[in-house]
N, C-alpha and C positions, 0 to 999 in steps of 0.2 A: 677244729671248731672255730678258731679265730679267723682262719682263712675263709671259712664259709660266711662268717659274719661280715667280713670285709666285702666279699662278693655281693652279699645281699644289700649292704650299704651302698655300694657303687650302683647296683641295679635300681635301688630306691631313688638315688639322686638323679639317675638318668631318666627315670619315669617322671619325677617331679619337674625336671627340666623340660621334658617333652610336653607334659601337661601345661606347664606355665607358658611355654612357647605357643601352644595351641590357643590358650586363653588370650595371650597378648595379640595373636593374629586377629582375634575378633574385637578385642577391647581397645587396643591402641590405634584408634582411627581418628582421622580428621573428618568430622561429619558436618555436612551443610545441607540446608534446604534451599532448593532453587525453584522459583516460580517463573514460568515462561509461557509463551504462546506461539504455536506454529503459525507463521504468517506475520508476526511482529517484526518490522524492519530492523530494529536494534537487536532483537534476539537472534537474527540471522548472523550477526557477528559474534555474539557471546555463546550461543549453543555449541557450535563446533569446538571452540576453544575450551570451554568448560567440560563438556560431556565426553569429548574424545581426547583432545590433547592433554588436558590437565589430569584426567583419570589414568591416562597412560604414563605420564611423567611422574605422578605421585601415586604409587600403588596402594598407599594407606589412606587415600582420599575416597570417601563415600559421599555421593550426592543423591539426596532424595528429591526427585523432580515432580512438581505438580504443573501439568500443562493445562491452561485454562481457556483456550480458544476452542479447540476441537473436543475437549473434555470438560466443557463449561458446566454441564449438568452434574457431573460427579465431583469436580474439584473446586468450583467457585466458592462453596461454603467454607472449606478449609483454607483456601487462599485468602478470602476476605478476613478470616480470623487472624491469619498471619499478618496481613496488612494492618489490621486494627491494633494488634499487639506490638508489632515491631516498627510501625510508622504511626505513632500516636498523633503527630503533627506533620502536616504536609500531604502532598498528593501521592497516592499509591500508583504503581504502574509496574510494567514488566520491561526488561528482566529485573528480578529481585533475588539477591543471594543473601542467605542468613547463616552466620556462624554462631551467633549468640545475641543476647539482648543489646549489647553495646558494640556489636561487630557485624554490620550489615553493609551491603553494596547495592545501590539502586541505579538503574540505567545502564546503558551500554558501556560508557567509559568507567563507571564505578566497578562493574563486574569484570571488565577486562583488566582492571588494575588489582583484582583480588589475588593475583599470583603471588604478590609479596606476602599477603596474609597467610596463604597456604604454606609458603616456605618458612615462615616464622613459627607456625604452630607445630607442636609435636603430636598432640592429640587434643580433642575437645569433645564435650558432650553434644549430643544431637539436640538442636533447638526444637521445642514443641510449640504447637499453635497457641497454647495458653500462656506462653512466656517461660514455662519451666524447661528444664533440660535433663537429659538422661544419657548415660554412656551408651555407645553402640552395642557393647556387650550385653547390657541390660534392656536394650530396646526390643520391644515385641513388634516385629514387622507385620504380623497378622492383625494387629490392633490399630495400625495406621489408618486414619480416616481417608476417604476419597479413593482415587485410583492412581497411586503414585507409580513412578518408575524409579528404580534404585540402581544407580550406576557405580561401578568400581572396578578398576584393574581390567579393563577391556571386557567387562561382563555387565549384564543388565538383568534385573528382575522386573517383570511387568505385571502389575496386579490385574487379575481378572475379577475375582471376588474377594481376594485377600486371605483366603483360608489356607491352612497348611501347617507344617512343622517349623516353628520359628527358628530353632537352633540349626536345623538342616538348611534352611534358606540362607541364614547368615554365613554358614560354613561354605555354601556354594559360592558366595561372593568373595570370601576371604582366603580360603584354603587353596594351596597351590595345586594339589592333585584332585581334580574334580571327580575322576573315575572312582577314586577311593571313597569319597563322600557318598557317591550314588550307589555303592554296593549295598544291596538289600532294600534300597528305597523303591517306592512305588511311583513310577513316572512313565510318561509316554513320549517316545521320540517323535519330533515333528520337524518340518522343514523350516530352516532359519529364514526369517523375514527381515528386510531392511527396516530400521527404525527411523521414522520421519522426524526430523527436527526442522527448524526454520531454514528454508532454502537449501536443505541438504538431506542426505540419507546416510545413516551409519550401518554398514553391513556386518553381519556376524556369520561365523562358519558352522556353529553347532547350536542346536536348540532342543529343549524338552518342555513338556507341560508337566508341572509337578504341583499337585494340590490346586489351589486357586491362583497359580502364577505361571508365567512363561519365563523360562530362564534361557538366556542366550550368551554365548561365550566364544573365546578364541579368535582374537584378531578383529580389529575394527578399523575401517578406513572410511574417510569421507569420499563418496563417489560423485556427489553433485553439490559441491560446496561453493564457497565464496569465489574461488578462482574461476568458476565457470559461469558466474552470473552475467557478466558482460561479455558478449560474443564480439569478436573482431568485426569491424565494419565490412571487410572484404567478404565475410561469410553471408552478409545480408544485403549485398548489392542489389539483388532482385527486388527487395522491398521498395527501393527507390523507383524502380521501373513500375512496380505495382501502384505506388502512390501517384506517380505521374499519369499512369493510365486512368486511375480513378478521378484525378483532377480533370483530365481530358474528357472523361465521360460526363462529369458534372457540368463542365463548360458546354458540352453539346446539348445537355438538357436545357441549360440556360438559353442558349441560342435558339433552340427549337421552340421554346415557349415564348420568346420575345420577338422573333422575326416572323414576318408574314411569308413563310416558305411556300404555302399553297393556299389559295383563296378558298379551296374546298374544305379547309379545316378551320373551324372557329376556335377561339381561345378555350371554350369549355371542352370541345372535343380533344384538343391538345392536352388539357389537364387530365382528362380521363385516360388518355393513351399513355402518358408518362406515369400516372399513378399505377396503371395496370402493369407496365413494364417494371416499375419499382417493386411492386408486390412479388412478381416472379423472381426478381433478383434477390430480394430479401429471403424468400423461401429457399432458393438455391443456396444462399450464403448460410442460412440456418442449418441446412443439411450438411454442408461442408464443415462448418464449425463444430457441429455435433459429432461428426464421424472421424475427423482427423485426430490422431493420437498425439498427446504432448511428448511422449517418448520419441515418436517419429520426428517431431519438430527439433528435438534436441540432437538426435542422431544425424539429422540432415544439416545441422548447424544453422537452423532458421531462428533468427532472433531479431525482432524489430528494434533497431537502435532507438533509445529514448530521445536523443536530439531530433531524429527524423520524425518520430511520432509527435513530439512536442510541436515541431514546426508545422506539420500538416494540420493538427487540431487547432492550433492557434490561428493559422491562416484562414481556415474555414470559419472560425469564430470571429475573426477580424472583419469579415464581410457581414457585419451585424447591421440589419436594416434600421434598428433603433438609433444607434450611434451615427450611421450614415445619414439618416433623416435629419437629425438635429444639426450635424455638421454642415450638410449641404444647404439646409435652410439658413443657417448662420452665414455661410460664405456667400449665399445668394443675396442676402441683405447687404453684405459687405461690398460686393461688386456693384450693387445698385447705388450705393452711397458714395463709394470712393474707389478709385483705381490706383490707390497707393499700395504698391506691392509689399512694402515694408510692414504696413499695418495689417495686411492680410496674413502675412507670415507670423507676426507677433500674436494676433488674436487666435489664429488657427492652431499654431503649435503650443500656445499656452493651454488651449482647450485639450489638446492631445496629451500633454504632460499630466494634466489633472486627471484625465480619464485613466491614464497609465497608473498613476499613484493610487486612485481609489480602487481600481480593479485588482491591483497587486495586494492591497490590504485585505480586500474581500476574499481573495484566494488564499492568502496566508492564514486568515481566520479559519477557513474550512480545512486547510491542511492540518492545522494544530488540533482541531476537533477530531479529525479522522485519525491522527497519530495518537491522540489520547485514547480513543476507543480501540485502535488497532485494526488492521485490515482483516477482520474476521469474516467468516462466510456470510453471516447475516448482513454485515455492512456491504459486502460485495453485491449481494442479491438486491439490497435496498437501492444502491447506486444504479444497478442495472435496470431496476423497475422505474426509477426516476428518469433515466435516460430514454427508455422506451416510451413512457407516458409523455414526457416533454417533446420527444420526437414526433409522436402522433399528433399532439396539439399543434406543433409547428407545421407539420404537413397539411393539417386541416385548413390552414390559412389560404392554401391554393384554391380551395372551393368555397370557403365561408370566411372571408377576410374580416377579422375583428368581431366575429359573431360568436356568441356562446362563450365557452371557456377559451381564453386567449392569453398568450404571453407577450403580446404586443403592448406598446405604450397605450394606456387607456385614453379614450377620447377626452375625458375630463381633465387629463394632464396636458393635453396638447395646447390648449388655449393659454395656460400660464407660461408654458415654454415659449410660445410665439410672442406673448406680451413682453417677456424678459429680453428676447432677441430684439424686438422693436425698440425697446428702451435704449439699446446700445447704439442707435443711430447717431444721437448727439455725441456720445463718447467717441465714436469712430471719427467724427468730423473734428471735434475740438479737444478731445482728451489727450493727456500726456501718455508716454509709454507705460509708466507705472500704472496709471488708471486703466489703460487697455488690458494689461496683463491681469490685474486684480479682477476686473469685470469678467474676463474670459474664464478665469479660474472659478469664480463664483457660479457662473452659468454652467460650466462643466460639472461642478459638484452637484448642483441642483438637478441637471439632466441625468447624471449618473444614478442618483437616488431614485428618480422617477422611472428610469429605464431598468431598474434592478430585476424585476420579474422577466423582462425581455432578454436580459443578458446573463441570467444566473445559470442556465443549463450547462453549457460547456465548462465553465470554471469549477462547478461542483463535481462534475464527472471527472475532469482532469485531476483535480486535487485528490479525489478518491483513488484514482489509478496510480498517481504518484506515491501515495501512501503505501501501496502494495509493492513498490520497488525497493530494492536494497541498494542504497547509495553510500558513497565513501564517508560522508559526514552530514550532520544536520544542515550545515551551510549549503551543501550541494542541492538539497531540496529547494531552498530559497533561490539559488542560482537558476534552477529550472523554471521557477515561477517568474523570475525577472525575464528570462529568455522568452517564455511564453508571452508575456505582456509586451515585449519589444515587437514580436511578430504580430501580436494582436492589433497594435496601433499602426502597423505598417500600411494597411490600406487607407487609413485615415490620413496618414502623412502624404501618401501618393495623391489623394484627392486634393489636399491643400496645395501641393506642388503644382498640380494641373490648373487649379483656380488661379494661383498666383502668377503662373507663367502666361496663361492665355487670357485671363480676365473673363473667361467664359465657363459656363457650367449650368447645370440645371438640377433642380431638386430631385431626389430619388423618387420614382413614381410608385404608385400603389402596386402595379404589376411587377415591378422589379422587387419590391419588398415581399410580395407573395412568393416569387420564385426563390429568392434567397432564403426565406424561411423554410420553404419546402426542402431545399438542398441541405440546409443545416439540420432539419428534422430527420432526413434520411440518414445522415452521418451519425446522429444521436442513436437512432434505432440500431444501426450496425454495431456501435460500441456497446449498447445494451445487450445485444445478442451475444457478443464476444464475452462480456463479463458474466453473463448468465450461464452459458453452456461450455465455453472453452477459453478462459482468461490467458492460457499459455500462448495464444496467438499474439498477444501483446506482451509476452514475457513476464506474466504474473504467475507465480507458483501458488497452488492452493493445497 
């Protein structure tokens, strides 16, 4: 009898140990809420580290993810409540990681530094949107608001409508033997699908649909992560040839429209001929951009290097008829008043430096606006529409110069510009070097503000595209802005060099301004088409 009691006691103890172990498997969890957005540049660094590496390294880590770009309609309400509760003062944004009321990490570097917090924690309660917290063991997954994804130990639960057996769902995430948990459960086997995160996909081997959830498990690896974002230049050498060919084509358009190649063609006939050819090219490009697969581009190693793209767009933007008009007008006055090469360089390059400075500030402001919003699909579409509309308005100048809607310098602003330039005659003759520089800077500042509608197109488009790129650091974005502006002022610097060396030159003509506007408009429309139908052509992942 005593022996039987001992056996029963041992069995009871083993059962208690087993039950307590099962309970701890669910309850002893490090639980965090993670708010992110697929397409956010900073999230492209934090998503893979947090959702794949950290959940693999720390099997007791559970992450409740709310994606707010593609799932804005479902998750924006709950994410805003989290922001209001856990960031009462300051600017909300993604990525945002929450362990508790006094333990949060905001931004790329904050979230990447959260590994120390995870290592220090043994377990914690799951933070809720209202500021309260509850242990993972007591948390009801089926009552979670929005459409969360719940990550843990190389597994993921993806909410469809959130219904189901709460305990079963939690056990699927936490218990070692999944097949045991599924015995007797009602589920449907489905094909595993890669889960999209920012600039990457995480693959799973097994998947089922159970209740209002999709559960995927067994091994996850990043197949399109950060290491593949920047393609080697040697894989993209043909882009250089393509851009050279495009520049050559644009040059031929310019020559055809400016030269008297045939007396039987009037300027009007040339305009219609080039417009017709351009429409055919745009239609063909639209069909090409729409049909080519992003997967094909990746497999073929096709990736337009950002430096090359920046150089091309900035160079096209640099041949800006508004800046060229003001600069050639200014230098024309200079040559008429003085043949002092030193003064020409001082005034000309002071003008260029100020244009560079104002343009850089203007682009930096747009970059920060777009980074705050995030390169979400509505923003991409909006920038595409701006590019196409601005491009059409610029192309219109070939047929109706400064008539109707225009992005040229307004006629009412031309007279004040000319008057300010004329006032510089006395300064050019008798002014000191400091006076020359300060006068040129003031003129450039005034001209830049007056020309803003004329010059705003490409900077806004480029800043938006740059936002969609994943770069090494925030400083790298500003490096590209500075590089853009160096290339942008290059044509102006060349014009100054020619004037200073030869003391000859002429003001940019109306015809030249029409053609430059048309070519710039054509490039804007091409960029708009790319952003609208296939941004992967310029290495933007959506």
